[in-house]
PyMOL CGO cylinders between C-alpha atoms (Angstrom):
from pymol import cmd
from pymol.cgo import CYLINDER

trace = [
    CYLINDER, 19.06, 12.45, 41.87, 17.09, 15.01, 39.83, 0.3, 1, 1, 1, 1, 1, 1,
    CYLINDER, 17.09, 15.01, 39.83, 16.25, 14.34, 36.22, 0.3, 1, 1, 1, 1, 1, 1,
    CYLINDER, 16.25, 14.34, 36.22, 18.66, 15.88, 33.77, 0.3, 1, 1, 1, 1, 1, 1,
    CYLINDER, 18.66, 15.88, 33.77, 17.19, 18.92, 32.07, 0.3, 1, 1, 1, 1, 1, 1,
    CYLINDER, 17.19, 18.92, 32.07, 18.09, 19.16, 28.41, 0.3, 1, 1, 1, 1, 1, 1,
    CYLINDER, 18.09, 19.16, 28.41, 18.68, 22.41, 26.64, 0.3, 1, 1, 1, 1, 1, 1,
    CYLINDER, 18.68, 22.41, 26.64, 16.11, 22.48, 23.79, 0.3, 1, 1, 1, 1, 1, 1,
    CYLINDER, 16.11, 22.48, 23.79, 18.94, 23.50, 21.45, 0.3, 1, 1, 1, 1, 1, 1,
    CYLINDER, 18.94, 23.50, 21.45, 20.88, 20.31, 22.27, 0.3, 1, 1, 1, 1, 1, 1,
    CYLINDER, 20.88, 20.31, 22.27, 20.02, 17.51, 19.83, 0.3, 1, 1, 1, 1, 1, 1,
    CYLINDER, 20.02, 17.51, 19.83, 18.64, 14.33, 21.38, 0.3, 1, 1, 1, 1, 1, 1,
    CYLINDER, 18.64, 14.33, 21.38, 20.20, 12.24, 18.64, 0.3, 1, 1, 1, 1, 1, 1,
    CYLINDER, 20.20, 12.24, 18.64, 23.94, 12.77, 18.35, 0.3, 1, 1, 1, 1, 1, 1,
    CYLINDER, 23.94, 12.77, 18.35, 25.35, 12.87, 14.83, 0.3, 1, 1, 1, 1, 1, 1,
    CYLINDER, 25.35, 12.87, 14.83, 25.72, 9.31, 13.57, 0.3, 1, 1, 1, 1, 1, 1,
    CYLINDER, 25.72, 9.31, 13.57, 29.20, 7.99, 12.84, 0.3, 1, 1, 1, 1, 1, 1,
    CYLINDER, 29.20, 7.99, 12.84, 29.34, 5.33, 10.14, 0.3, 1, 1, 1, 1, 1, 1,
    CYLINDER, 29.34, 5.33, 10.14, 28.89, 1.89, 11.72, 0.3, 1, 1, 1, 1, 1, 1,
    CYLINDER, 28.89, 1.89, 11.72, 28.78, 3.25, 15.29, 0.3, 1, 1, 1, 1, 1, 1,
    CYLINDER, 28.78, 3.25, 15.29, 25.79, 2.72, 17.64, 0.3, 1, 1, 1, 1, 1, 1,
    CYLINDER, 25.79, 2.72, 17.64, 23.65, 5.78, 18.31, 0.3, 1, 1, 1, 1, 1, 1,
    CYLINDER, 23.65, 5.78, 18.31, 20.55, 6.71, 20.33, 0.3, 1, 1, 1, 1, 1, 1,
    CYLINDER, 20.55, 6.71, 20.33, 17.34, 7.39, 18.47, 0.3, 1, 1, 1, 1, 1, 1,
    CYLINDER, 17.34, 7.39, 18.47, 13.67, 8.03, 19.31, 0.3, 1, 1, 1, 1, 1, 1,
    CYLINDER, 13.67, 8.03, 19.31, 11.54, 5.10, 18.13, 0.3, 1, 1, 1, 1, 1, 1,
    CYLINDER, 11.54, 5.10, 18.13, 8.19, 5.36, 16.35, 0.3, 1, 1, 1, 1, 1, 1,
    CYLINDER, 8.19, 5.36, 16.35, 6.24, 2.06, 16.41, 0.3, 1, 1, 1, 1, 1, 1,
    CYLINDER, 6.24, 2.06, 16.41, 4.41, 1.40, 13.13, 0.3, 1, 1, 1, 1, 1, 1,
    CYLINDER, 4.41, 1.40, 13.13, 1.12, -0.54, 13.24, 0.3, 1, 1, 1, 1, 1, 1,
    CYLINDER, 1.12, -0.54, 13.24, 0.44, -2.69, 10.15, 0.3, 1, 1, 1, 1, 1, 1,
    CYLINDER, 0.44, -2.69, 10.15, 3.16, -0.85, 8.21, 0.3, 1, 1, 1, 1, 1, 1,
    CYLINDER, 3.16, -0.85, 8.21, 6.72, -1.57, 7.17, 0.3, 1, 1, 1, 1, 1, 1,
    CYLINDER, 6.72, -1.57, 7.17, 8.83, 1.31, 5.94, 0.3, 1, 1, 1, 1, 1, 1,
    CYLINDER, 8.83, 1.31, 5.94, 11.86, 0.57, 3.74, 0.3, 1, 1, 1, 1, 1, 1,
    CYLINDER, 11.86, 0.57, 3.74, 15.02, 2.56, 2.97, 0.3, 1, 1, 1, 1, 1, 1,
    CYLINDER, 15.02, 2.56, 2.97, 14.77, 4.96, 0.04, 0.3, 1, 1, 1, 1, 1, 1,
    CYLINDER, 14.77, 4.96, 0.04, 10.98, 5.21, 0.27, 0.3, 1, 1, 1, 1, 1, 1,
    CYLINDER, 10.98, 5.21, 0.27, 8.98, 8.31, 1.08, 0.3, 1, 1, 1, 1, 1, 1,
    CYLINDER, 8.98, 8.31, 1.08, 5.64, 7.79, 2.81, 0.3, 1, 1, 1, 1, 1, 1,
    CYLINDER, 5.64, 7.79, 2.81, 3.01, 9.73, 4.73, 0.3, 1, 1, 1, 1, 1, 1,
    CYLINDER, 3.01, 9.73, 4.73, 2.38, 8.75, 8.35, 0.3, 1, 1, 1, 1, 1, 1,
    CYLINDER, 2.38, 8.75, 8.35, -0.31, 9.85, 10.82, 0.3, 1, 1, 1, 1, 1, 1,
    CYLINDER, -0.31, 9.85, 10.82, 0.80, 9.90, 14.46, 0.3, 1, 1, 1, 1, 1, 1,
    CYLINDER, 0.80, 9.90, 14.46, -1.78, 10.25, 17.23, 0.3, 1, 1, 1, 1, 1, 1,
    CYLINDER, -1.78, 10.25, 17.23, -0.72, 8.40, 20.40, 0.3, 1, 1, 1, 1, 1, 1,
    CYLINDER, -0.72, 8.40, 20.40, 0.88, 10.65, 23.04, 0.3, 1, 1, 1, 1, 1, 1,
    CYLINDER, 0.88, 10.65, 23.04, 4.07, 8.55, 23.29, 0.3, 1, 1, 1, 1, 1, 1,
    CYLINDER, 4.07, 8.55, 23.29, 4.47, 8.54, 19.50, 0.3, 1, 1, 1, 1, 1, 1,
    CYLINDER, 4.47, 8.54, 19.50, 3.89, 12.30, 19.30, 0.3, 1, 1, 1, 1, 1, 1,
    CYLINDER, 3.89, 12.30, 19.30, 6.57, 12.78, 22.00, 0.3, 1, 1, 1, 1, 1, 1,
    CYLINDER, 6.57, 12.78, 22.00, 9.01, 10.62, 19.97, 0.3, 1, 1, 1, 1, 1, 1,
    CYLINDER, 9.01, 10.62, 19.97, 8.36, 12.68, 16.83, 0.3, 1, 1, 1, 1, 1, 1,
    CYLINDER, 8.36, 12.68, 16.83, 8.79, 15.94, 18.76, 0.3, 1, 1, 1, 1, 1, 1,
    CYLINDER, 8.79, 15.94, 18.76, 12.11, 14.65, 20.15, 0.3, 1, 1, 1, 1, 1, 1,
    CYLINDER, 12.11, 14.65, 20.15, 13.27, 13.83, 16.62, 0.3, 1, 1, 1, 1, 1, 1,
    CYLINDER, 13.27, 13.83, 16.62, 12.18, 17.25, 15.36, 0.3, 1, 1, 1, 1, 1, 1,
    CYLINDER, 12.18, 17.25, 15.36, 14.17, 18.90, 18.16, 0.3, 1, 1, 1, 1, 1, 1,
    CYLINDER, 14.17, 18.90, 18.16, 17.35, 17.31, 16.81, 0.3, 1, 1, 1, 1, 1, 1,
    CYLINDER, 17.35, 17.31, 16.81, 19.41, 18.78, 14.02, 0.3, 1, 1, 1, 1, 1, 1,
    CYLINDER, 19.41, 18.78, 14.02, 19.14, 15.61, 11.90, 0.3, 1, 1, 1, 1, 1, 1,
    CYLINDER, 19.14, 15.61, 11.90, 15.34, 15.12, 12.26, 0.3, 1, 1, 1, 1, 1, 1,
    CYLINDER, 15.34, 15.12, 12.26, 15.88, 11.34, 12.42, 0.3, 1, 1, 1, 1, 1, 1,
    CYLINDER, 15.88, 11.34, 12.42, 13.63, 8.74, 14.03, 0.3, 1, 1, 1, 1, 1, 1,
    CYLINDER, 13.63, 8.74, 14.03, 13.67, 4.94, 14.01, 0.3, 1, 1, 1, 1, 1, 1,
    CYLINDER, 13.67, 4.94, 14.01, 10.52, 3.42, 12.49, 0.3, 1, 1, 1, 1, 1, 1,
    CYLINDER, 10.52, 3.42, 12.49, 10.04, -0.13, 13.75, 0.3, 1, 1, 1, 1, 1, 1,
    CYLINDER, 10.04, -0.13, 13.75, 7.10, -2.38, 12.86, 0.3, 1, 1, 1, 1, 1, 1,
    CYLINDER, 7.10, -2.38, 12.86, 4.90, -3.73, 15.64, 0.3, 1, 1, 1, 1, 1, 1,
    CYLINDER, 4.90, -3.73, 15.64, 4.58, -7.52, 15.77, 0.3, 1, 1, 1, 1, 1, 1,
    CYLINDER, 4.58, -7.52, 15.77, 1.25, -8.69, 14.31, 0.3, 1, 1, 1, 1, 1, 1,
    CYLINDER, 1.25, -8.69, 14.31, 0.09, -10.41, 17.52, 0.3, 1, 1, 1, 1, 1, 1,
    CYLINDER, 0.09, -10.41, 17.52, 0.13, -7.11, 19.46, 0.3, 1, 1, 1, 1, 1, 1,
    CYLINDER, 0.13, -7.11, 19.46, -3.32, -5.55, 19.95, 0.3, 1, 1, 1, 1, 1, 1,
    CYLINDER, -3.32, -5.55, 19.95, -3.77, -1.93, 18.88, 0.3, 1, 1, 1, 1, 1, 1,
    CYLINDER, -3.77, -1.93, 18.88, -5.75, -0.89, 21.96, 0.3, 1, 1, 1, 1, 1, 1,
    CYLINDER, -5.75, -0.89, 21.96, -2.74, -0.72, 24.34, 0.3, 1, 1, 1, 1, 1, 1,
    CYLINDER, -2.74, -0.72, 24.34, 0.53, 1.23, 24.33, 0.3, 1, 1, 1, 1, 1, 1,
    CYLINDER, 0.53, 1.23, 24.33, 3.43, -0.38, 22.52, 0.3, 1, 1, 1, 1, 1, 1,
    CYLINDER, 3.43, -0.38, 22.52, 6.24, -1.81, 24.63, 0.3, 1, 1, 1, 1, 1, 1,
    CYLINDER, 6.24, -1.81, 24.63, 9.74, -2.83, 23.46, 0.3, 1, 1, 1, 1, 1, 1,
    CYLINDER, 9.74, -2.83, 23.46, 8.78, -6.54, 23.42, 0.3, 1, 1, 1, 1, 1, 1,
    CYLINDER, 8.78, -6.54, 23.42, 5.99, -5.72, 20.92, 0.3, 1, 1, 1, 1, 1, 1,
    CYLINDER, 5.99, -5.72, 20.92, 8.47, -4.51, 18.28, 0.3, 1, 1, 1, 1, 1, 1,
    CYLINDER, 8.47, -4.51, 18.28, 10.68, -6.24, 15.75, 0.3, 1, 1, 1, 1, 1, 1,
    CYLINDER, 10.68, -6.24, 15.75, 14.43, -5.62, 16.21, 0.3, 1, 1, 1, 1, 1, 1,
    CYLINDER, 14.43, -5.62, 16.21, 15.14, -4.38, 12.69, 0.3, 1, 1, 1, 1, 1, 1,
    CYLINDER, 15.14, -4.38, 12.69, 13.57, -1.29, 11.19, 0.3, 1, 1, 1, 1, 1, 1,
    CYLINDER, 13.57, -1.29, 11.19, 14.38, 1.80, 9.19, 0.3, 1, 1, 1, 1, 1, 1,
    CYLINDER, 14.38, 1.80, 9.19, 16.06, 5.05, 10.13, 0.3, 1, 1, 1, 1, 1, 1,
    CYLINDER, 16.06, 5.05, 10.13, 13.94, 7.80, 8.61, 0.3, 1, 1, 1, 1, 1, 1,
    CYLINDER, 13.94, 7.80, 8.61, 14.25, 11.53, 8.16, 0.3, 1, 1, 1, 1, 1, 1,
    CYLINDER, 14.25, 11.53, 8.16, 11.18, 13.64, 8.85, 0.3, 1, 1, 1, 1, 1, 1,
    CYLINDER, 11.18, 13.64, 8.85, 10.78, 15.80, 5.75, 0.3, 1, 1, 1, 1, 1, 1,
    CYLINDER, 10.78, 15.80, 5.75, 7.52, 17.55, 6.62, 0.3, 1, 1, 1, 1, 1, 1,
    CYLINDER, 7.52, 17.55, 6.62, 5.17, 17.76, 9.60, 0.3, 1, 1, 1, 1, 1, 1,
    CYLINDER, 5.17, 17.76, 9.60, 1.71, 19.23, 9.93, 0.3, 1, 1, 1, 1, 1, 1,
    CYLINDER, 1.71, 19.23, 9.93, -0.23, 19.35, 13.20, 0.3, 1, 1, 1, 1, 1, 1,
    CYLINDER, -0.23, 19.35, 13.20, -3.98, 18.81, 12.68, 0.3, 1, 1, 1, 1, 1, 1,
    CYLINDER, -3.98, 18.81, 12.68, -6.07, 18.64, 15.85, 0.3, 1, 1, 1, 1, 1, 1,
    CYLINDER, -6.07, 18.64, 15.85, -4.58, 15.82, 17.98, 0.3, 1, 1, 1, 1, 1, 1,
    CYLINDER, -4.58, 15.82, 17.98, -2.63, 14.21, 15.12, 0.3, 1, 1, 1, 1, 1, 1,
    CYLINDER, -2.63, 14.21, 15.12, 0.72, 14.84, 13.48, 0.3, 1, 1, 1, 1, 1, 1,
    CYLINDER, 0.72, 14.84, 13.48, 0.79, 14.25, 9.74, 0.3, 1, 1, 1, 1, 1, 1,
    CYLINDER, 0.79, 14.25, 9.74, 4.31, 13.44, 8.57, 0.3, 1, 1, 1, 1, 1, 1,
    CYLINDER, 4.31, 13.44, 8.57, 6.13, 12.89, 5.33, 0.3, 1, 1, 1, 1, 1, 1,
    CYLINDER, 6.13, 12.89, 5.33, 9.15, 10.71, 6.07, 0.3, 1, 1, 1, 1, 1, 1,
    CYLINDER, 9.15, 10.71, 6.07, 11.90, 9.23, 3.94, 0.3, 1, 1, 1, 1, 1, 1,
    CYLINDER, 11.90, 9.23, 3.94, 13.68, 5.99, 4.81, 0.3, 1, 1, 1, 1, 1, 1,
    CYLINDER, 13.68, 5.99, 4.81, 17.45, 6.37, 4.83, 0.3, 1, 1, 1, 1, 1, 1,
    CYLINDER, 17.45, 6.37, 4.83, 18.85, 2.99, 5.96, 0.3, 1, 1, 1, 1, 1, 1,
    CYLINDER, 18.85, 2.99, 5.96, 18.10, -0.20, 7.88, 0.3, 1, 1, 1, 1, 1, 1,
    CYLINDER, 18.10, -0.20, 7.88, 18.84, -0.21, 11.59, 0.3, 1, 1, 1, 1, 1, 1,
    CYLINDER, 18.84, -0.21, 11.59, 18.98, -2.90, 14.27, 0.3, 1, 1, 1, 1, 1, 1,
    CYLINDER, 18.98, -2.90, 14.27, 17.88, -2.08, 17.82, 0.3, 1, 1, 1, 1, 1, 1,
    CYLINDER, 17.88, -2.08, 17.82, 20.59, -3.05, 20.30, 0.3, 1, 1, 1, 1, 1, 1,
    CYLINDER, 20.59, -3.05, 20.30, 19.25, -1.83, 23.68, 0.3, 1, 1, 1, 1, 1, 1,
    CYLINDER, 19.25, -1.83, 23.68, 16.35, 0.16, 25.08, 0.3, 1, 1, 1, 1, 1, 1,
    CYLINDER, 16.35, 0.16, 25.08, 17.45, 3.42, 26.69, 0.3, 1, 1, 1, 1, 1, 1,
    CYLINDER, 17.45, 3.42, 26.69, 13.99, 4.62, 27.81, 0.3, 1, 1, 1, 1, 1, 1,
    CYLINDER, 13.99, 4.62, 27.81, 10.32, 3.70, 27.58, 0.3, 1, 1, 1, 1, 1, 1,
    CYLINDER, 10.32, 3.70, 27.58, 8.71, 6.84, 29.05, 0.3, 1, 1, 1, 1, 1, 1,
    CYLINDER, 8.71, 6.84, 29.05, 7.53, 9.35, 27.93, 0.3, 1, 1, 1, 1, 1, 1,
    CYLINDER, 7.53, 9.35, 27.93, 8.46, 7.75, 24.57, 0.3, 1, 1, 1, 1, 1, 1,
    CYLINDER, 8.46, 7.75, 24.57, 10.56, 4.87, 23.32, 0.3, 1, 1, 1, 1, 1, 1,
    CYLINDER, 10.56, 4.87, 23.32, 14.26, 5.54, 22.75, 0.3, 1, 1, 1, 1, 1, 1,
    CYLINDER, 14.26, 5.54, 22.75, 16.80, 2.89, 21.77, 0.3, 1, 1, 1, 1, 1, 1,
    CYLINDER, 16.80, 2.89, 21.77, 20.47, 2.42, 21.02, 0.3, 1, 1, 1, 1, 1, 1,
    CYLINDER, 20.47, 2.42, 21.02, 20.69, 1.32, 17.41, 0.3, 1, 1, 1, 1, 1, 1,
    CYLINDER, 20.69, 1.32, 17.41, 23.31, 0.29, 14.91, 0.3, 1, 1, 1, 1, 1, 1,
    CYLINDER, 23.31, 0.29, 14.91, 23.41, -0.59, 11.24, 0.3, 1, 1, 1, 1, 1, 1,
    CYLINDER, 23.41, -0.59, 11.24, 21.03, -3.31, 10.09, 0.3, 1, 1, 1, 1, 1, 1,
    CYLINDER, 21.03, -3.31, 10.09, 22.01, -6.43, 8.21, 0.3, 1, 1, 1, 1, 1, 1,
    CYLINDER, 22.01, -6.43, 8.21, 22.57, -5.99, 4.47, 0.3, 1, 1, 1, 1, 1, 1,
    CYLINDER, 22.57, -5.99, 4.47, 19.74, -7.02, 2.19, 0.3, 1, 1, 1, 1, 1, 1,
    CYLINDER, 19.74, -7.02, 2.19, 20.10, -9.92, -0.20, 0.3, 1, 1, 1, 1, 1, 1,
    CYLINDER, 20.10, -9.92, -0.20, 18.31, -9.77, -3.51, 0.3, 1, 1, 1, 1, 1, 1,
    CYLINDER, 18.31, -9.77, -3.51, 17.34, -12.91, -5.41, 0.3, 1, 1, 1, 1, 1, 1,
    CYLINDER, 17.34, -12.91, -5.41, 15.82, -12.67, -8.85, 0.3, 1, 1, 1, 1, 1, 1,
    CYLINDER, 15.82, -12.67, -8.85, 12.85, -14.97, -9.28, 0.3, 1, 1, 1, 1, 1, 1,
    CYLINDER, 12.85, -14.97, -9.28, 11.78, -16.19, -12.68, 0.3, 1, 1, 1, 1, 1, 1,
    CYLINDER, 11.78, -16.19, -12.68, 8.62, -18.22, -12.90, 0.3, 1, 1, 1, 1, 1, 1,
    CYLINDER, 8.62, -18.22, -12.90, 7.47, -19.93, -16.04, 0.3, 1, 1, 1, 1, 1, 1,
    CYLINDER, 7.47, -19.93, -16.04, 3.81, -20.76, -16.32, 0.3, 1, 1, 1, 1, 1, 1,
    CYLINDER, 3.81, -20.76, -16.32, 2.65, -23.14, -19.00, 0.3, 1, 1, 1, 1, 1, 1,
    CYLINDER, 2.65, -23.14, -19.00, -0.73, -22.18, -20.41, 0.3, 1, 1, 1, 1, 1, 1,
    CYLINDER, -0.73, -22.18, -20.41, -3.08, -23.54, -23.00, 0.3, 1, 1, 1, 1, 1, 1,
    CYLINDER, -3.08, -23.54, -23.00, -5.42, -20.78, -24.04, 0.3, 1, 1, 1, 1, 1, 1,
    CYLINDER, -5.42, -20.78, -24.04, -7.35, -22.98, -26.47, 0.3, 1, 1, 1, 1, 1, 1,
    CYLINDER, -7.35, -22.98, -26.47, -5.39, -21.77, -29.47, 0.3, 1, 1, 1, 1, 1, 1,
    CYLINDER, -5.39, -21.77, -29.47, -2.18, -23.53, -28.58, 0.3, 1, 1, 1, 1, 1, 1,
    CYLINDER, -2.18, -23.53, -28.58, 0.29, -24.04, -25.81, 0.3, 1, 1, 1, 1, 1, 1,
    CYLINDER, 0.29, -24.04, -25.81, 2.60, -21.21, -24.78, 0.3, 1, 1, 1, 1, 1, 1,
    CYLINDER, 2.60, -21.21, -24.78, 4.92, -20.40, -21.89, 0.3, 1, 1, 1, 1, 1, 1,
    CYLINDER, 4.92, -20.40, -21.89, 4.57, -17.17, -19.95, 0.3, 1, 1, 1, 1, 1, 1,
    CYLINDER, 4.57, -17.17, -19.95, 7.56, -15.85, -18.03, 0.3, 1, 1, 1, 1, 1, 1,
    CYLINDER, 7.56, -15.85, -18.03, 7.16, -13.77, -14.91, 0.3, 1, 1, 1, 1, 1, 1,
    CYLINDER, 7.16, -13.77, -14.91, 9.94, -12.19, -12.90, 0.3, 1, 1, 1, 1, 1, 1,
    CYLINDER, 9.94, -12.19, -12.90, 10.47, -10.33, -9.69, 0.3, 1, 1, 1, 1, 1, 1,
    CYLINDER, 10.47, -10.33, -9.69, 12.88, -9.68, -6.88, 0.3, 1, 1, 1, 1, 1, 1,
    CYLINDER, 12.88, -9.68, -6.88, 12.69, -11.21, -3.42, 0.3, 1, 1, 1, 1, 1, 1,
    CYLINDER, 12.69, -11.21, -3.42, 14.37, -9.20, -0.67, 0.3, 1, 1, 1, 1, 1, 1,
    CYLINDER, 14.37, -9.20, -0.67, 15.66, -11.26, 2.25, 0.3, 1, 1, 1, 1, 1, 1,
    CYLINDER, 15.66, -11.26, 2.25, 17.88, -10.43, 5.21, 0.3, 1, 1, 1, 1, 1, 1,
    CYLINDER, 17.88, -10.43, 5.21, 20.45, -12.06, 7.48, 0.3, 1, 1, 1, 1, 1, 1,
    CYLINDER, 20.45, -12.06, 7.48, 21.55, -15.66, 7.68, 0.3, 1, 1, 1, 1, 1, 1,
    CYLINDER, 21.55, -15.66, 7.68, 17.97, -16.90, 7.42, 0.3, 1, 1, 1, 1, 1, 1,
    CYLINDER, 17.97, -16.90, 7.42, 17.68, -14.87, 4.22, 0.3, 1, 1, 1, 1, 1, 1,
    CYLINDER, 17.68, -14.87, 4.22, 20.68, -16.61, 2.71, 0.3, 1, 1, 1, 1, 1, 1,
    CYLINDER, 20.68, -16.61, 2.71, 19.03, -20.02, 3.15, 0.3, 1, 1, 1, 1, 1, 1,
    CYLINDER, 19.03, -20.02, 3.15, 15.73, -18.65, 1.85, 0.3, 1, 1, 1, 1, 1, 1,
    CYLINDER, 15.73, -18.65, 1.85, 17.46, -17.12, -1.19, 0.3, 1, 1, 1, 1, 1, 1,
    CYLINDER, 17.46, -17.12, -1.19, 19.04, -20.50, -1.95, 0.3, 1, 1, 1, 1, 1, 1,
    CYLINDER, 19.04, -20.50, -1.95, 15.63, -22.19, -1.69, 0.3, 1, 1, 1, 1, 1, 1,
    CYLINDER, 15.63, -22.19, -1.69, 14.01, -19.53, -3.91, 0.3, 1, 1, 1, 1, 1, 1,
    CYLINDER, 14.01, -19.53, -3.91, 16.70, -19.95, -6.56, 0.3, 1, 1, 1, 1, 1, 1,
    CYLINDER, 16.70, -19.95, -6.56, 16.46, -23.74, -6.38, 0.3, 1, 1, 1, 1, 1, 1,
    CYLINDER, 16.46, -23.74, -6.38, 12.72, -23.55, -6.97, 0.3, 1, 1, 1, 1, 1, 1,
    CYLINDER, 12.72, -23.55, -6.97, 12.52, -20.76, -9.53, 0.3, 1, 1, 1, 1, 1, 1,
    CYLINDER, 12.52, -20.76, -9.53, 15.90, -19.94, -11.09, 0.3, 1, 1, 1, 1, 1, 1,
]
cmd.load_cgo(trace, "trace")
């Protein structure tokens, strides 16, 4: 059966319905994690990654799934689905500049996504995705007792730990037990 030929005007990524699975080109991120509501520059140079970006740019929404590569994967070979985490970020490509053999992008994270199934691996990665798990936030307050030679004082430090899923709930409980 011949390969289906797509009209370039037809978006590869259908409009997303709230909570419904959708297909999306996937951009593997080496040593990077992109979060929702952040805007970051990315440089894309591998042929499969360039093809994924071009597929996203051909769609009306300009959306691509950015998924971090597992740390044990070596950078000298092409990324395969097993090399990627299952949760990532749906991003909108805001700007693209082609310089020599590299695409320079400005992308903005829109929401967390969870990969459900791989739809294709060649010429680029494409997956069926759905909404990611909600984030849990746990405030952390740490008190450090110090003696600076002039007397004893207590220094308070604070922060927010972001955790996800059921494992995150148990981690949040442990963080609060230790620091709250």
